[in-house]
PDB file of N, CA, C and O in Angstrom:
ATOM      1  N   MET A   1      91.049 104.071 105.084  1.00  0.00           N
ATOM      2  CA  MET A   1      90.913 105.480 104.776  1.00  0.00           C
ATOM      3  C   MET A   1      89.674 106.035 105.463  1.00  0.00           C
ATOM      4  O   MET A   1      88.633 105.382 105.537  1.00  0.00           O
ATOM      5  N   ASN A   2      89.813 107.252 105.962  1.00  0.00           N
ATOM      6  CA  ASN A   2      88.645 107.869 106.567  1.00  0.00           C
ATOM      7  C   ASN A   2      87.882 108.684 105.523  1.00  0.00           C
ATOM      8  O   ASN A   2      88.323 108.807 104.381  1.00  0.00           O
ATOM      9  N   GLU A   3      86.748 109.235 105.918  1.00  0.00           N
ATOM     10  CA  GLU A   3      85.888 109.962 104.981  1.00  0.00           C
ATOM     11  C   GLU A   3      86.606 111.169 104.373  1.00  0.00           C
ATOM     12  O   GLU A   3      86.465 111.441 103.181  1.00  0.00           O
ATOM     13  N   GLU A   4      87.371 111.887 105.185  1.00  0.00           N
ATOM     14  CA  GLU A   4      88.094 113.058 104.691  1.00  0.00           C
ATOM     15  C   GLU A   4      89.098 112.674 103.597  1.00  0.00           C
ATOM     16  O   GLU A   4      89.238 113.382 102.599  1.00  0.00           O
ATOM     17  N   GLU A   5      89.792 111.554 103.791  1.00  0.00           N
ATOM     18  CA  GLU A   5      90.762 111.104 102.793  1.00  0.00           C
ATOM     19  C   GLU A   5      90.079 110.680 101.497  1.00  0.00           C
ATOM     20  O   GLU A   5      90.653 110.815 100.416  1.00  0.00           O
ATOM     21  N   LEU A   6      88.845 110.162 101.606  1.00  0.00           N
ATOM     22  CA  LEU A   6      88.101 109.808 100.400  1.00  0.00           C
ATOM     23  C   LEU A   6      87.658 111.045  99.634  1.00  0.00           C
ATOM     24  O   LEU A   6      87.691 111.064  98.404  1.00  0.00           O
ATOM     25  N   LEU A   7      87.240 112.083 100.366  1.00  0.00           N
ATOM     26  CA  LEU A   7      86.781 113.317  99.724  1.00  0.00           C
ATOM     27  C   LEU A   7      87.931 114.190  99.230  1.00  0.00           C
ATOM     28  O   LEU A   7      87.825 114.830  98.184  1.00  0.00           O
ATOM     29  N   PHE A   8      89.018 114.213  99.976  1.00  0.00           N
ATOM     30  CA  PHE A   8      90.176 115.052  99.640  1.00  0.00           C
ATOM     31  C   PHE A   8      91.442 114.194  99.686  1.00  0.00           C
ATOM     32  O   PHE A   8      92.218 114.282 100.638  1.00  0.00           O
ATOM     33  N   PRO A   9      91.651 113.369  98.664  1.00  0.00           N
ATOM     34  CA  PRO A   9      92.789 112.446  98.708  1.00  0.00           C
ATOM     35  C   PRO A   9      94.127 113.171  98.808  1.00  0.00           C
ATOM     36  O   PRO A   9      94.377 114.160  98.119  1.00  0.00           O
ATOM     37  N   MET A  10      94.964 112.656  99.677  1.00  0.00           N
ATOM     38  CA  MET A  10      96.306 113.209  99.843  1.00  0.00           C
ATOM     39  C   MET A  10      97.168 112.759  98.677  1.00  0.00           C
ATOM     40  O   MET A  10      97.052 111.621  98.222  1.00  0.00           O
ATOM     41  N   PRO A  11      98.017 113.628  98.195  1.00  0.00           N
ATOM     42  CA  PRO A  11      98.915 113.200  97.118  1.00  0.00           C
ATOM     43  C   PRO A  11     100.045 112.318  97.663  1.00  0.00           C
ATOM     44  O   PRO A  11     100.572 112.544  98.752  1.00  0.00           O
ATOM     45  N   TYR A  12     100.383 111.338  96.887  1.00  0.00           N
ATOM     46  CA  TYR A  12     101.471 110.424  97.221  1.00  0.00           C
ATOM     47  C   TYR A  12     102.536 110.542  96.143  1.00  0.00           C
ATOM     48  O   TYR A  12     102.262 110.952  95.015  1.00  0.00           O
ATOM     49  N   ARG A  13     103.749 110.175  96.513  1.00  0.00           N
ATOM     50  CA  ARG A  13     104.859 110.203  95.565  1.00  0.00           C
ATOM     51  C   ARG A  13     105.486 108.814  95.530  1.00  0.00           C
ATOM     52  O   ARG A  13     105.715 108.191  96.566  1.00  0.00           O
ATOM     53  N   LEU A  14     105.757 108.350  94.324  1.00  0.00           N
ATOM     54  CA  LEU A  14     106.457 107.103  94.102  1.00  0.00           C
ATOM     55  C   LEU A  14     107.819 107.430  93.523  1.00  0.00           C
ATOM     56  O   LEU A  14     107.924 108.116  92.506  1.00  0.00           O
ATOM     57  N   THR A  15     108.855 106.939  94.170  1.00  0.00           N
ATOM     58  CA  THR A  15     110.197 107.111  93.631  1.00  0.00           C
ATOM     59  C   THR A  15     110.829 105.744  93.412  1.00  0.00           C
ATOM     60  O   THR A  15     110.600 104.799  94.166  1.00  0.00           O
ATOM     61  N   VAL A  16     111.622 105.671  92.368  1.00  0.00           N
ATOM     62  CA  VAL A  16     112.381 104.464  92.063  1.00  0.00           C
ATOM     63  C   VAL A  16     113.834 104.888  91.966  1.00  0.00           C
ATOM     64  O   VAL A  16     114.197 105.698  91.113  1.00  0.00           O
ATOM     65  N   ASN A  17     114.664 104.338  92.840  1.00  0.00           N
ATOM     66  CA  ASN A  17     116.078 104.722  92.927  1.00  0.00           C
ATOM     67  C   ASN A  17     116.223 106.245  93.035  1.00  0.00           C
ATOM     68  O   ASN A  17     117.063 106.854  92.372  1.00  0.00           O
ATOM     69  N   ASP A  18     115.391 106.835  93.879  1.00  0.00           N
ATOM     70  CA  ASP A  18     115.401 108.260  94.208  1.00  0.00           C
ATOM     71  C   ASP A  18     114.975 109.187  93.077  1.00  0.00           C
ATOM     72  O   ASP A  18     115.105 110.405  93.207  1.00  0.00           O
ATOM     73  N   ALA A  19     114.468 108.646  91.968  1.00  0.00           N
ATOM     74  CA  ALA A  19     113.904 109.466  90.896  1.00  0.00           C
ATOM     75  C   ALA A  19     112.381 109.370  90.979  1.00  0.00           C
ATOM     76  O   ALA A  19     111.834 108.274  91.098  1.00  0.00           O
ATOM     77  N   VAL A  20     111.699 110.508  90.917  1.00  0.00           N
ATOM     78  CA  VAL A  20     110.239 110.507  91.005  1.00  0.00           C
ATOM     79  C   VAL A  20     109.673 109.795  89.781  1.00  0.00           C
ATOM     80  O   VAL A  20     109.945 110.176  88.643  1.00  0.00           O
ATOM     81  N   ALA A  21     108.878 108.751  90.039  1.00  0.00           N
ATOM     82  CA  ALA A  21     108.263 107.978  88.962  1.00  0.00           C
ATOM     83  C   ALA A  21     106.797 108.350  88.769  1.00  0.00           C
ATOM     84  O   ALA A  21     106.259 108.216  87.670  1.00  0.00           O
ATOM     85  N   SER A  22     106.152 108.817  89.838  1.00  0.00           N
ATOM     86  CA  SER A  22     104.731 109.129  89.758  1.00  0.00           C
ATOM     87  C   SER A  22     104.307 109.936  90.971  1.00  0.00           C
ATOM     88  O   SER A  22     104.905 109.852  92.044  1.00  0.00           O
ATOM     89  N   ARG A  23     103.258 110.720  90.768  1.00  0.00           N
ATOM     90  CA  ARG A  23     102.594 111.428  91.862  1.00  0.00           C
ATOM     91  C   ARG A  23     101.097 111.260  91.647  1.00  0.00           C
ATOM     92  O   ARG A  23     100.626 111.240  90.510  1.00  0.00           O
ATOM     93  N   GLY A  24     100.357 111.139  92.729  1.00  0.00           N
ATOM     94  CA  GLY A  24      98.915 111.022  92.596  1.00  0.00           C
ATOM     95  C   GLY A  24      98.294 110.451  93.852  1.00  0.00           C
ATOM     96  O   GLY A  24      98.905 110.439  94.920  1.00  0.00           O
ATOM     97  N   THR A  25      97.073 109.979  93.703  1.00  0.00           N
ATOM     98  CA  THR A  25      96.386 109.358  94.827  1.00  0.00           C
ATOM     99  C   THR A  25      97.071 108.031  95.146  1.00  0.00           C
ATOM    100  O   THR A  25      97.895 107.543  94.372  1.00  0.00           O
ATOM    101  N   PHE A  26      96.725 107.468  96.271  1.00  0.00           N
ATOM    102  CA  PHE A  26      97.293 106.179  96.644  1.00  0.00           C
ATOM    103  C   PHE A  26      96.959 105.122  95.591  1.00  0.00           C
ATOM    104  O   PHE A  26      97.809 104.303  95.243  1.00  0.00           O
ATOM    105  N   VAL A  27      95.748 105.139  95.094  1.00  0.00           N
ATOM    106  CA  VAL A  27      95.322 104.175  94.069  1.00  0.00           C
ATOM    107  C   VAL A  27      96.150 104.352  92.794  1.00  0.00           C
ATOM    108  O   VAL A  27      96.556 103.365  92.181  1.00  0.00           O
ATOM    109  N   GLU A  28      96.401 105.585  92.396  1.00  0.00           N
ATOM    110  CA  GLU A  28      97.203 105.846  91.190  1.00  0.00           C
ATOM    111  C   GLU A  28      98.644 105.387  91.373  1.00  0.00           C
ATOM    112  O   GLU A  28      99.234 104.803  90.463  1.00  0.00           O
ATOM    113  N   VAL A  29      99.207 105.648  92.539  1.00  0.00           N
ATOM    114  CA  VAL A  29     100.581 105.217  92.819  1.00  0.00           C
ATOM    115  C   VAL A  29     100.652 103.694  92.858  1.00  0.00           C
ATOM    116  O   VAL A  29     101.599 103.099  92.342  1.00  0.00           O
ATOM    117  N   ARG A  30      99.665 103.074  93.460  1.00  0.00           N
ATOM    118  CA  ARG A  30      99.633 101.603  93.497  1.00  0.00           C
ATOM    119  C   ARG A  30      99.589 101.032  92.073  1.00  0.00           C
ATOM    120  O   ARG A  30     100.281 100.061  91.769  1.00  0.00           O
ATOM    121  N   ALA A  31      98.784 101.632  91.216  1.00  0.00           N
ATOM    122  CA  ALA A  31      98.688 101.165  89.832  1.00  0.00           C
ATOM    123  C   ALA A  31     100.023 101.318  89.106  1.00  0.00           C
ATOM    124  O   ALA A  31     100.402 100.455  88.314  1.00  0.00           O
ATOM    125  N   GLU A  32     100.722 102.393  89.367  1.00  0.00           N
ATOM    126  CA  GLU A  32     102.026 102.601  88.735  1.00  0.00           C
ATOM    127  C   GLU A  32     103.054 101.592  89.242  1.00  0.00           C
ATOM    128  O   GLU A  32     103.867 101.092  88.464  1.00  0.00           O
ATOM    129  N   VAL A  33     103.023 101.293  90.532  1.00  0.00           N
ATOM    130  CA  VAL A  33     103.918 100.262  91.074  1.00  0.00           C
ATOM    131  C   VAL A  33     103.625  98.929  90.383  1.00  0.00           C
ATOM    132  O   VAL A  33     104.549  98.218  89.988  1.00  0.00           O
ATOM    133  N   ALA A  34     102.359  98.596  90.241  1.00  0.00           N
ATOM    134  CA  ALA A  34     101.981  97.334  89.582  1.00  0.00           C
ATOM    135  C   ALA A  34     102.475  97.309  88.142  1.00  0.00           C
ATOM    136  O   ALA A  34     102.961  96.280  87.673  1.00  0.00           O
ATOM    137  N   ARG A  35     102.358  98.425  87.438  1.00  0.00           N
ATOM    138  CA  ARG A  35     102.819  98.498  86.051  1.00  0.00           C
ATOM    139  C   ARG A  35     104.326  98.301  85.974  1.00  0.00           C
ATOM    140  O   ARG A  35     104.811  97.537  85.140  1.00  0.00           O
ATOM    141  N   LEU A  36     105.064  98.980  86.834  1.00  0.00           N
ATOM    142  CA  LEU A  36     106.526  98.856  86.833  1.00  0.00           C
ATOM    143  C   LEU A  36     106.970  97.439  87.174  1.00  0.00           C
ATOM    144  O   LEU A  36     107.809  96.859  86.485  1.00  0.00           O
ATOM    145  N   VAL A  37     106.403  96.889  88.242  1.00  0.00           N
ATOM    146  CA  VAL A  37     106.794  95.550  88.672  1.00  0.00           C
ATOM    147  C   VAL A  37     106.436  94.521  87.605  1.00  0.00           C
ATOM    148  O   VAL A  37     107.189  93.573  87.384  1.00  0.00           O
ATOM    149  N   SER A  38     105.303  94.696  86.946  1.00  0.00           N
ATOM    150  CA  SER A  38     104.918  93.774  85.867  1.00  0.00           C
ATOM    151  C   SER A  38     105.930  93.800  84.733  1.00  0.00           C
ATOM    152  O   SER A  38     106.259  92.760  84.162  1.00  0.00           O
ATOM    153  N   GLY A  39     106.419  94.978  84.411  1.00  0.00           N
ATOM    154  CA  GLY A  39     107.439  95.097  83.372  1.00  0.00           C
ATOM    155  C   GLY A  39     108.732  94.412  83.769  1.00  0.00           C
ATOM    156  O   GLY A  39     109.348  93.720  82.958  1.00  0.00           O
ATOM    157  N   TRP A  40     109.141  94.601  85.005  1.00  0.00           N
ATOM    158  CA  TRP A  40     110.368  93.967  85.488  1.00  0.00           C
ATOM    159  C   TRP A  40     110.185  92.449  85.553  1.00  0.00           C
ATOM    160  O   TRP A  40     111.110  91.687  85.270  1.00  0.00           O
ATOM    161  N   LEU A  41     108.984  92.028  85.929  1.00  0.00           N
ATOM    162  CA  LEU A  41     108.680  90.602  85.992  1.00  0.00           C
ATOM    163  C   LEU A  41     108.732  89.975  84.594  1.00  0.00           C
ATOM    164  O   LEU A  41     109.193  88.845  84.436  1.00  0.00           O
ATOM    165  N   ALA A  42     108.266  90.700  83.597  1.00  0.00           N
ATOM    166  CA  ALA A  42     108.317  90.197  82.220  1.00  0.00           C
ATOM    167  C   ALA A  42     109.760  90.038  81.745  1.00  0.00           C
ATOM    168  O   ALA A  42     110.068  89.124  80.980  1.00  0.00           O
ATOM    169  N   ASP A  43     110.637  90.924  82.197  1.00  0.00           N
ATOM    170  CA  ASP A  43     112.056  90.856  81.816  1.00  0.00           C
ATOM    171  C   ASP A  43     112.775  89.666  82.458  1.00  0.00           C
ATOM    172  O   ASP A  43     113.664  89.075  81.846  1.00  0.00           O
ATOM    173  N   ASP A  44     112.395  89.317  83.678  1.00  0.00           N
ATOM    174  CA  ASP A  44     113.083  88.266  84.425  1.00  0.00           C
ATOM    175  C   ASP A  44     112.083  87.539  85.326  1.00  0.00           C
ATOM    176  O   ASP A  44     112.066  87.760  86.536  1.00  0.00           O
ATOM    177  N   PRO A  45     111.245  86.668  84.740  1.00  0.00           N
ATOM    178  CA  PRO A  45     110.186  86.021  85.526  1.00  0.00           C
ATOM    179  C   PRO A  45     110.689  85.242  86.730  1.00  0.00           C
ATOM    180  O   PRO A  45     110.107  85.341  87.810  1.00  0.00           O
ATOM    181  N   GLU A  46     111.736  84.486  86.572  1.00  0.00           N
ATOM    182  CA  GLU A  46     112.219  83.668  87.687  1.00  0.00           C
ATOM    183  C   GLU A  46     112.832  84.519  88.788  1.00  0.00           C
ATOM    184  O   GLU A  46     112.575  84.288  89.970  1.00  0.00           O
ATOM    185  N   GLY A  47     113.625  85.484  88.414  1.00  0.00           N
ATOM    186  CA  GLY A  47     114.326  86.300  89.401  1.00  0.00           C
ATOM    187  C   GLY A  47     113.451  87.296  90.121  1.00  0.00           C
ATOM    188  O   GLY A  47     113.723  87.657  91.266  1.00  0.00           O
ATOM    189  N   MET A  48     112.391  87.746  89.454  1.00  0.00           N
ATOM    190  CA  MET A  48     111.549  88.795  90.031  1.00  0.00           C
ATOM    191  C   MET A  48     110.277  88.271  90.690  1.00  0.00           C
ATOM    192  O   MET A  48     109.586  89.033  91.366  1.00  0.00           O
ATOM    193  N   ALA A  49     109.953  87.006  90.515  1.00  0.00           N
ATOM    194  CA  ALA A  49     108.669  86.472  90.984  1.00  0.00           C
ATOM    195  C   ALA A  49     108.450  86.683  92.480  1.00  0.00           C
ATOM    196  O   ALA A  49     107.385  87.144  92.891  1.00  0.00           O
ATOM    197  N   ALA A  50     109.436  86.353  93.286  1.00  0.00           N
ATOM    198  CA  ALA A  50     109.270  86.473  94.740  1.00  0.00           C
ATOM    199  C   ALA A  50     109.084  87.932  95.157  1.00  0.00           C
ATOM    200  O   ALA A  50     108.234  88.238  95.992  1.00  0.00           O
ATOM    201  N   ASP A  51     109.882  88.831  94.573  1.00  0.00           N
ATOM    202  CA  ASP A  51     109.761  90.256  94.925  1.00  0.00           C
ATOM    203  C   ASP A  51     108.423  90.824  94.462  1.00  0.00           C
ATOM    204  O   ASP A  51     107.800  91.606  95.180  1.00  0.00           O
ATOM    205  N   ALA A  52     107.979  90.436  93.270  1.00  0.00           N
ATOM    206  CA  ALA A  52     106.695  90.907  92.758  1.00  0.00           C
ATOM    207  C   ALA A  52     105.557  90.450  93.664  1.00  0.00           C
ATOM    208  O   ALA A  52     104.634  91.214  93.946  1.00  0.00           O
ATOM    209  N   GLN A  53     105.628  89.219  94.111  1.00  0.00           N
ATOM    210  CA  GLN A  53     104.600  88.688  94.997  1.00  0.00           C
ATOM    211  C   GLN A  53     104.607  89.421  96.346  1.00  0.00           C
ATOM    212  O   GLN A  53     103.550  89.719  96.902  1.00  0.00           O
ATOM    213  N   THR A  54     105.794  89.705  96.858  1.00  0.00           N
ATOM    214  CA  THR A  54     105.908  90.414  98.133  1.00  0.00           C
ATOM    215  C   THR A  54     105.326  91.816  98.046  1.00  0.00           C
ATOM    216  O   THR A  54     104.608  92.248  98.947  1.00  0.00           O
ATOM    217  N   VAL A  55     105.631  92.531  96.966  1.00  0.00           N
ATOM    218  CA  VAL A  55     105.106  93.888  96.793  1.00  0.00           C
ATOM    219  C   VAL A  55     103.590  93.853  96.640  1.00  0.00           C
ATOM    220  O   VAL A  55     102.886  94.657  97.251  1.00  0.00           O
ATOM    221  N   ASN A  56     103.087  92.932  95.832  1.00  0.00           N
ATOM    222  CA  ASN A  56     101.642  92.809  95.656  1.00  0.00           C
ATOM    223  C   ASN A  56     100.955  92.543  96.991  1.00  0.00           C
ATOM    224  O   ASN A  56      99.936  93.160  97.301  1.00  0.00           O
ATOM    225  N   LEU A  57     101.502  91.637  97.771  1.00  0.00           N
ATOM    226  CA  LEU A  57     100.926  91.313  99.078  1.00  0.00           C
ATOM    227  C   LEU A  57     100.948  92.529 100.008  1.00  0.00           C
ATOM    228  O   LEU A  57      99.990  92.762 100.745  1.00  0.00           O
ATOM    229  N   ALA A  58     102.023  93.294  99.978  1.00  0.00           N
ATOM    230  CA  ALA A  58     102.131  94.483 100.838  1.00  0.00           C
ATOM    231  C   ALA A  58     101.033  95.497 100.534  1.00  0.00           C
ATOM    232  O   ALA A  58     100.493  96.119 101.448  1.00  0.00           O
ATOM    233  N   PHE A  59     100.703  95.665  99.261  1.00  0.00           N
ATOM    234  CA  PHE A  59      99.604  96.564  98.906  1.00  0.00           C
ATOM    235  C   PHE A  59      98.256  95.936  99.251  1.00  0.00           C
ATOM    236  O   PHE A  59      97.366  96.615  99.764  1.00  0.00           O
ATOM    237  N   THR A  60      98.104  94.649  98.971  1.00  0.00           N
ATOM    238  CA  THR A  60      96.832  93.964  99.183  1.00  0.00           C
ATOM    239  C   THR A  60      96.456  93.891 100.657  1.00  0.00           C
ATOM    240  O   THR A  60      95.296  94.106 101.006  1.00  0.00           O
ATOM    241  N   ASN A  61      97.416  93.592 101.524  1.00  0.00           N
ATOM    242  CA  ASN A  61      97.080  93.427 102.943  1.00  0.00           C
ATOM    243  C   ASN A  61      97.117  94.743 103.729  1.00  0.00           C
ATOM    244  O   ASN A  61      96.921  94.743 104.944  1.00  0.00           O
ATOM    245  N   GLY A  62      97.363  95.847 103.052  1.00  0.00           N
ATOM    246  CA  GLY A  62      97.328  97.156 103.708  1.00  0.00           C
ATOM    247  C   GLY A  62      98.621  97.596 104.358  1.00  0.00           C
ATOM    248  O   GLY A  62      98.667  98.652 104.988  1.00  0.00           O
ATOM    249  N   ALA A  63      99.678  96.803 104.216  1.00  0.00           N
ATOM    250  CA  ALA A  63     100.951  97.142 104.865  1.00  0.00           C
ATOM    251  C   ALA A  63     101.538  98.445 104.328  1.00  0.00           C
ATOM    252  O   ALA A  63     102.108  99.225 105.092  1.00  0.00           O
ATOM    253  N   VAL A  64     101.408  98.689 103.036  1.00  0.00           N
ATOM    254  CA  VAL A  64     101.961  99.917 102.460  1.00  0.00           C
ATOM    255  C   VAL A  64     101.246 101.125 103.043  1.00  0.00           C
ATOM    256  O   VAL A  64     101.883 102.069 103.512  1.00  0.00           O
ATOM    257  N   GLN A  65      99.912 101.089 103.010  1.00  0.00           N
ATOM    258  CA  GLN A  65      99.125 102.209 103.542  1.00  0.00           C
ATOM    259  C   GLN A  65      99.431 102.432 105.018  1.00  0.00           C
ATOM    260  O   GLN A  65      99.576 103.575 105.452  1.00  0.00           O
ATOM    261  N   GLN A  66      99.530 101.362 105.790  1.00  0.00           N
ATOM    262  CA  GLN A  66      99.811 101.470 107.218  1.00  0.00           C
ATOM    263  C   GLN A  66     101.181 102.098 107.472  1.00  0.00           C
ATOM    264  O   GLN A  66     101.309 102.978 108.323  1.00  0.00           O
ATOM    265  N   GLU A  67     102.198 101.656 106.744  1.00  0.00           N
ATOM    266  CA  GLU A  67     103.545 102.210 106.919  1.00  0.00           C
ATOM    267  C   GLU A  67     103.586 103.691 106.560  1.00  0.00           C
ATOM    268  O   GLU A  67     104.203 104.489 107.265  1.00  0.00           O
ATOM    269  N   VAL A  68     102.932 104.053 105.471  1.00  0.00           N
ATOM    270  CA  VAL A  68     102.919 105.462 105.065  1.00  0.00           C
ATOM    271  C   VAL A  68     102.166 106.295 106.096  1.00  0.00           C
ATOM    272  O   VAL A  68     102.597 107.396 106.438  1.00  0.00           O
ATOM    273  N   ASP A  69     101.041 105.774 106.596  1.00  0.00           N
ATOM    274  CA  ASP A  69     100.270 106.507 107.606  1.00  0.00           C
ATOM    275  C   ASP A  69     101.055 106.672 108.896  1.00  0.00           C
ATOM    276  O   ASP A  69     101.026 107.744 109.501  1.00  0.00           O
ATOM    277  N   GLN A  70     101.755 105.632 109.329  1.00  0.00           N
ATOM    278  CA  GLN A  70     102.449 105.661 110.618  1.00  0.00           C
ATOM    279  C   GLN A  70     103.837 106.279 110.545  1.00  0.00           C
ATOM    280  O   GLN A  70     104.238 107.010 111.450  1.00  0.00           O
ATOM    281  N   ARG A  71     104.568 105.995 109.487  1.00  0.00           N
ATOM    282  CA  ARG A  71     105.970 106.430 109.413  1.00  0.00           C
ATOM    283  C   ARG A  71     106.251 107.435 108.308  1.00  0.00           C
ATOM    284  O   ARG A  71     107.323 108.037 108.253  1.00  0.00           O
ATOM    285  N   GLY A  72     105.274 107.606 107.431  1.00  0.00           N
ATOM    286  CA  GLY A  72     105.452 108.549 106.337  1.00  0.00           C
ATOM    287  C   GLY A  72     106.167 107.974 105.122  1.00  0.00           C
ATOM    288  O   GLY A  72     106.378 108.680 104.135  1.00  0.00           O
ATOM    289  N   ILE A  73     106.544 106.691 105.184  1.00  0.00           N
ATOM    290  CA  ILE A  73     107.279 106.083 104.084  1.00  0.00           C
ATOM    291  C   ILE A  73     107.105 104.569 104.089  1.00  0.00           C
ATOM    292  O   ILE A  73     107.007 103.945 105.145  1.00  0.00           O
ATOM    293  N   TRP A  74     107.068 103.998 102.907  1.00  0.00           N
ATOM    294  CA  TRP A  74     107.163 102.550 102.714  1.00  0.00           C
ATOM    295  C   TRP A  74     108.151 102.348 101.588  1.00  0.00           C
ATOM    296  O   TRP A  74     108.130 103.080 100.599  1.00  0.00           O
ATOM    297  N   PHE A  75     109.017 101.363 101.732  1.00  0.00           N
ATOM    298  CA  PHE A  75     109.922 101.073 100.626  1.00  0.00           C
ATOM    299  C   PHE A  75     110.205  99.589 100.552  1.00  0.00           C
ATOM    300  O   PHE A  75     110.040  98.845 101.518  1.00  0.00           O
ATOM    301  N   ALA A  76     110.638  99.186  99.370  1.00  0.00           N
ATOM    302  CA  ALA A  76     111.018  97.801  99.135  1.00  0.00           C
ATOM    303  C   ALA A  76     112.171  97.775  98.148  1.00  0.00           C
ATOM    304  O   ALA A  76     112.278  98.632  97.270  1.00  0.00           O
ATOM    305  N   LEU A  77     113.017  96.795  98.303  1.00  0.00           N
ATOM    306  CA  LEU A  77     114.067  96.537  97.325  1.00  0.00           C
ATOM    307  C   LEU A  77     113.560  95.423  96.422  1.00  0.00           C
ATOM    308  O   LEU A  77     113.214  94.338  96.890  1.00  0.00           O
ATOM    309  N   ILE A  78     113.520  95.698  95.139  1.00  0.00           N
ATOM    310  CA  ILE A  78     112.985  94.748  94.168  1.00  0.00           C
ATOM    311  C   ILE A  78     114.097  94.355  93.205  1.00  0.00           C
ATOM    312  O   ILE A  78     114.806  95.207  92.668  1.00  0.00           O
ATOM    313  N   GLY A  79     114.235  93.070  93.000  1.00  0.00           N
ATOM    314  CA  GLY A  79     115.245  92.583  92.067  1.00  0.00           C
ATOM    315  C   GLY A  79     116.512  92.100  92.729  1.00  0.00           C
ATOM    316  O   GLY A  79     117.510  91.847  92.054  1.00  0.00           O
ATOM    317  N   VAL A  80     116.488  91.970  94.023  1.00  0.00           N
ATOM    318  CA  VAL A  80     117.669  91.552  94.775  1.00  0.00           C
ATOM    319  C   VAL A  80     118.131  90.161  94.343  1.00  0.00           C
ATOM    320  O   VAL A  80     119.330  89.883  94.307  1.00  0.00           O
ATOM    321  N   HIS A  81     117.181  89.297  94.016  1.00  0.00           N
ATOM    322  CA  HIS A  81     117.507  87.901  93.687  1.00  0.00           C
ATOM    323  C   HIS A  81     117.495  87.634  92.188  1.00  0.00           C
ATOM    324  O   HIS A  81     117.300  86.493  91.767  1.00  0.00           O
ATOM    325  N   SER A  82     117.697  88.656  91.389  1.00  0.00           N
ATOM    326  CA  SER A  82     117.622  88.468  89.941  1.00  0.00           C
ATOM    327  C   SER A  82     118.840  89.093  89.263  1.00  0.00           C
ATOM    328  O   SER A  82     119.679  89.733  89.897  1.00  0.00           O
ATOM    329  N   ASP A  83     118.900  88.883  87.970  1.00  0.00           N
ATOM    330  CA  ASP A  83     119.939  89.525  87.165  1.00  0.00           C
ATOM    331  C   ASP A  83     119.565  90.967  86.854  1.00  0.00           C
ATOM    332  O   ASP A  83     120.388  91.742  86.367  1.00  0.00           O
ATOM    333  N   HIS A  84     118.335  91.313  87.135  1.00  0.00           N
ATOM    334  CA  HIS A  84     117.829  92.667  86.915  1.00  0.00           C
ATOM    335  C   HIS A  84     118.464  93.612  87.930  1.00  0.00           C
ATOM    336  O   HIS A  84     118.808  93.191  89.034  1.00  0.00           O
ATOM    337  N   GLN A  85     118.619  94.849  87.578  1.00  0.00           N
ATOM    338  CA  GLN A  85     119.147  95.842  88.523  1.00  0.00           C
ATOM    339  C   GLN A  85     118.217  95.940  89.731  1.00  0.00           C
ATOM    340  O   GLN A  85     116.997  95.967  89.569  1.00  0.00           O
ATOM    341  N   THR A  86     118.767  95.992  90.913  1.00  0.00           N
ATOM    342  CA  THR A  86     117.957  96.162  92.117  1.00  0.00           C
ATOM    343  C   THR A  86     117.351  97.558  92.114  1.00  0.00           C
ATOM    344  O   THR A  86     118.041  98.553  91.888  1.00  0.00           O
ATOM    345  N   MET A  87     116.049  97.612  92.368  1.00  0.00           N
ATOM    346  CA  MET A  87     115.322  98.873  92.385  1.00  0.00           C
ATOM    347  C   MET A  87     114.838  99.156  93.798  1.00  0.00           C
ATOM    348  O   MET A  87     114.270  98.285  94.457  1.00  0.00           O
ATOM    349  N   ARG A  88     115.066 100.374  94.256  1.00  0.00           N
ATOM    350  CA  ARG A  88     114.533 100.806  95.556  1.00  0.00           C
ATOM    351  C   ARG A  88     113.246 101.571  95.249  1.00  0.00           C
ATOM    352  O   ARG A  88     113.279 102.680  94.716  1.00  0.00           O
ATOM    353  N   VAL A  89     112.128 100.965  95.590  1.00  0.00           N
ATOM    354  CA  VAL A  89     110.811 101.542  95.329  1.00  0.00           C
ATOM    355  C   VAL A  89     110.307 102.133  96.635  1.00  0.00           C
ATOM    356  O   VAL A  89     110.263 101.457  97.663  1.00  0.00           O
ATOM    357  N   LYS A  90     109.924 103.415  96.581  1.00  0.00           N
ATOM    358  CA  LYS A  90     109.538 104.106  97.810  1.00  0.00           C
ATOM    359  C   LYS A  90     108.219 104.857  97.573  1.00  0.00           C
ATOM    360  O   LYS A  90     108.055 105.532  96.557  1.00  0.00           O
ATOM    361  N   VAL A  91     107.293 104.731  98.516  1.00  0.00           N
ATOM    362  CA  VAL A  91     106.030 105.462  98.499  1.00  0.00           C
ATOM    363  C   VAL A  91     106.001 106.376  99.713  1.00  0.00           C
ATOM    364  O   VAL A  91     106.192 105.923 100.842  1.00  0.00           O
ATOM    365  N   THR A  92     105.766 107.652  99.483  1.00  0.00           N
ATOM    366  CA  THR A  92     105.644 108.631 100.563  1.00  0.00           C
ATOM    367  C   THR A  92     104.408 109.495 100.326  1.00  0.00           C
ATOM    368  O   THR A  92     103.895 109.591  99.211  1.00  0.00           O
ATOM    369  N   ARG A  93     103.954 110.110 101.391  1.00  0.00           N
ATOM    370  CA  ARG A  93     102.822 111.045 101.272  1.00  0.00           C
ATOM    371  C   ARG A  93     103.390 112.454 101.152  1.00  0.00           C
ATOM    372  O   ARG A  93     104.286 112.841 101.901  1.00  0.00           O
ATOM    373  N   GLU A  94     102.861 113.204 100.210  1.00  0.00           N
ATOM    374  CA  GLU A  94     103.306 114.586 100.053  1.00  0.00           C
ATOM    375  C   GLU A  94     102.389 115.494 100.844  1.00  0.00           C
ATOM    376  O   GLU A  94     101.207 115.202 101.026  1.00  0.00           O
ATOM    377  N   GLY A  95     102.941 116.586 101.308  1.00  0.00           N
ATOM    378  CA  GLY A  95     102.129 117.580 101.968  1.00  0.00           C
ATOM    379  C   GLY A  95     102.010 117.472 103.428  1.00  0.00           C
ATOM    380  O   GLY A  95     101.333 118.288 104.054  1.00  0.00           O
TER     381      GLY A  95
END
């Protein structure tokens, strides 16, 4: 993030299966993704573990921020390998 983004954070939108789940700063959206994934992981630990780890790594290594900065969108399919419903999680920048 550059200085301008720190002083005037851009709003981000988190959608899950095309329904808006959250709006806010990148940090707020990341926290909401973590909360949602943790809940899904609690429901199906074995089936969701790999997807939860992949999403966490994408935020940790900067891949989410990079994709949003370069392409305007980052998304992941979560729950593909579980009995849980597959969720399409998408982060975009608003404005």
